[in-house]
C-alpha positions as a printed NumPy array, in Angstrom:
array([[  0.   ,   0.   ,   0.   ],
       [  1.201,   3.509,  -0.821],
       [ -0.111,   6.7  ,   0.649],
       [  0.705,  10.242,  -0.381],
       [  2.377,  11.943,   2.546],
       [  4.224,  14.756,   0.793],
       [  3.708,  17.008,  -2.219],
       [  6.876,  18.186,  -3.966],
       [  6.14 ,  21.273,  -6.006],
       [  8.45 ,  21.668,  -8.97 ],
       [  9.815,  18.12 ,  -8.661],
       [ 11.906,  16.939, -11.591],
       [ 10.508,  13.741, -13.075],
       [ 12.315,  11.753, -15.736],
       [ 11.234,   8.542, -17.459],
       [ 12.444,   5.475, -15.61 ],
       [ 14.234,   4.206, -18.718],
       [ 16.364,   7.404, -18.822],
       [ 17.933,   6.469, -15.466],
       [ 20.729,   3.904, -15.422],
       [ 21.753,   2.117, -12.227],
       [ 25.402,   1.128, -11.921],
       [ 26.645,  -0.485,  -8.703],
       [ 24.027,   1.261,  -6.572],
       [ 24.563,   4.693,  -8.165],
       [ 22.063,   6.24 , -10.572],
       [ 23.095,   8.084, -13.734],
       [ 21.441,  10.068, -16.496],
       [ 22.912,  11.344, -19.751],
       [ 22.275,  15.053, -20.296],
       [ 22.454,  16.727, -23.709],
       [ 24.105,  20.133, -23.506],
       [ 23.392,  23.18 , -25.693],
       [ 26.269,  22.112, -27.967],
       [ 24.562,  18.702, -28.502],
       [ 27.291,  16.886, -26.577],
       [ 26.446,  14.314, -23.943],
       [ 27.407,  14.445, -20.287],
       [ 26.823,  11.433, -18.05 ],
       [ 25.921,  12.548, -14.529],
       [ 25.357,  10.838, -11.244],
       [ 22.   ,  11.814,  -9.764],
       [ 20.227,  11.185,  -6.496],
       [ 16.823,   9.693,  -7.069],
       [ 13.768,   9.975,  -4.89 ],
       [ 10.568,   8.01 ,  -5.187],
       [  9.228,   6.396,  -8.298],
       [  5.943,   7.853,  -9.529],
       [  4.323,   5.489, -12.022],
       [  6.975,   5.064, -14.752],
       [  9.121,   8.021, -13.681],
       [ 11.82 ,   8.786, -11.127],
       [ 11.873,  11.921,  -8.99 ],
       [ 15.375,  13.396,  -9.294],
       [ 16.491,  14.995,  -6.018],
       [ 19.99 ,  16.164,  -7.079],
       [ 22.18 ,  16.318, -10.168],
       [ 19.699,  17.633, -12.733],
       [ 18.26 ,  21.092, -13.343],
       [ 14.905,  22.181, -14.813],
       [ 14.97 ,  22.457, -18.602],
       [ 17.904,  20.121, -19.151],
       [ 17.47 ,  17.489, -21.852],
       [ 18.032,  13.87 , -20.896],
       [ 18.707,  10.857, -23.097],
       [ 15.726,   8.492, -22.964],
       [ 16.814,   5.927, -25.593],
       [ 20.318,   4.564, -26.154],
       [ 22.   ,   5.397, -22.845],
       [ 24.386,   2.445, -23.241],
       [ 26.007,   3.972, -26.339],
       [ 26.419,   7.489, -24.888],
       [ 29.823,   8.669, -23.66 ],
       [ 30.585,  11.968, -21.893],
       [ 31.763,  14.597, -24.375],
       [ 30.515,  12.668, -27.395],
       [ 28.315,  14.47 , -29.913],
       [ 24.703,  13.271, -30.085],
       [ 21.835,  13.884, -32.475],
       [ 18.919,  14.629, -30.155],
       [ 15.325,  14.064, -31.218],
       [ 12.323,  15.107, -29.201],
       [ 10.679,  12.248, -27.337],
       [  7.029,  11.492, -28.141],
       [  4.608,  13.608, -26.111],
       [  3.535,  10.662, -23.944],
       [  7.178,  10.198, -22.892],
       [  8.178,  13.839, -22.557],
       [  5.2  ,  15.276, -20.684],
       [  5.078,  15.269, -16.909],
       [  2.164,  13.651, -15.214]])
């Protein structure tokens, strides 16, 4: 059973498949304004449906890699495409 005990206004939610777990640490790949990737360690909060709440390591408006995390390396150029609305919108 889950009960709502807290409301986090302005929480950052990212699709669960955009978050990679490696030896107990969570990472996301962020696409910078120069279309180069940066792999970052983040601190996750609760899961909400198919999304993670990101507590630290990500800022509002940053673009995250949803598909193909395994082939992304920090500093490598990427060709970003917008995710479908169902994936990109917050719930």
